[in-house]
C-alpha positions, 0 to 999 in steps of 0.5 A: 555453494548452492546456499551461498549463490542463493544468499548473493541473489537475495542481496542482490535483488534487494539492494542492486539497482533494478533496469526499467524499460518502461518506467522511471523509479527513483534509485536515491532512496535506500534503507539506512544501514541498520535496516538494511541489516535486519532485512538481510538477516531476516531473508537470510534466517527466517524458516518460519511460514507466513506472509508479508502485509504492506500498506500502500499509500506513502508506504510503497510510493510516496503520495497518496494514491486514492486522494490522487485518483479521486482528485481526478476523477472529479477534474475529469468529471467521471463520477455520476449525479454529482453537482460539480459546482461544489467543492467535492474535495473539501467535503471529503476533507471535512468527513476525514476531520469527523471520522477517517474511514468514513472519508475513506469509504465515502469516496469509494461510494461516490464511484457507484454506478461507474463501470469497472472495466472503465475504472481499471482503465483510468487507474491503469493509465493514471498510475503510470502517468503520476505515480511510476516516479513516487515509487519506494524502491526499497520497498519494490525490492523487498517485496521481490526478495520476500516473493523469492523466498516463498514469502506470500505479499499481501497488500491492505489499503483504505484506498479504492482496490482497483486503482492499487491493483494498478499500482501493485502491478508494478511491484508485481503483486497479483490483484488477488493479493490486494485488499482495499475499499470496494463496492460490489460489483453487478454485471460489471457495474459498481453498486452502491453497496460498500463491502464490509469490512472497510479496510482502515485500522482494525478492519484492515486485519479483519478483512485480510483474515477473511482471506488467510490466516497465515501468520504475518511475519513482516508488517509495513505501514505508516500511519495510525491506520495501520497499527493494528497490522504492525501489531501483528507482525511476529518478526519485522514490523516497519514503519515508514515515516515521513517529514510530517510525522517524524515525532508523532505517535506512531513513532513513539509507538514504533520507538516503544515497542522496538519496531524498525523505523525507516524514514522515506520522504514524500514524493510530489 
């Protein structure tokens, strides 16, 4: 009887609607039937010890949080020693064309000199205002189900660590389970020293392994930056696809490797 009750709890956590007092998260999205069964079977039958790892942007929510927060920092002129007559965001986009990892790191390096407490406050307010409605409810529920099964959940993102921490707080993930691109902090102020490795592509795995060597049971991501993480998953590699990448190389790789593919739309 106890096992039946536990199974019913898991199914309800994963698939039943949630009641949110302080947020309006869309309840329109659901797993497709095949993926729903794959996840249910995993939660019911898995006996192995390990962790689950998720990318953040466009994997847990339907937009790029790091880029959106960077645009806000520019708009509000929060970055120090910047020439705001120049198109700073265009310079970032140019860097992405050359090397995406360099571009992601650059917009974090521009935060040098800011007080960490200010960034945390801005990030918390920004996510609550603009991104709560973009959370993918099925992913939120999956994280809850994994945690209820005793599976430790980690977030590894190429966005700045502070804004990701603010976002995953809404998914009940603690800051000490978040890895993002970050600067060293000295006396409460961000320095110009970039933490290594940069959490992009193979850097995501390397950064994670600085904190835990537990086997990865489930990994979820949406882009080439997540390939190495997905390849580490022993049970479920969950690729989130969007309008723009239904037929891209990651989808082809997922089909080749028999990964789980789930379509969720981007949310503007």
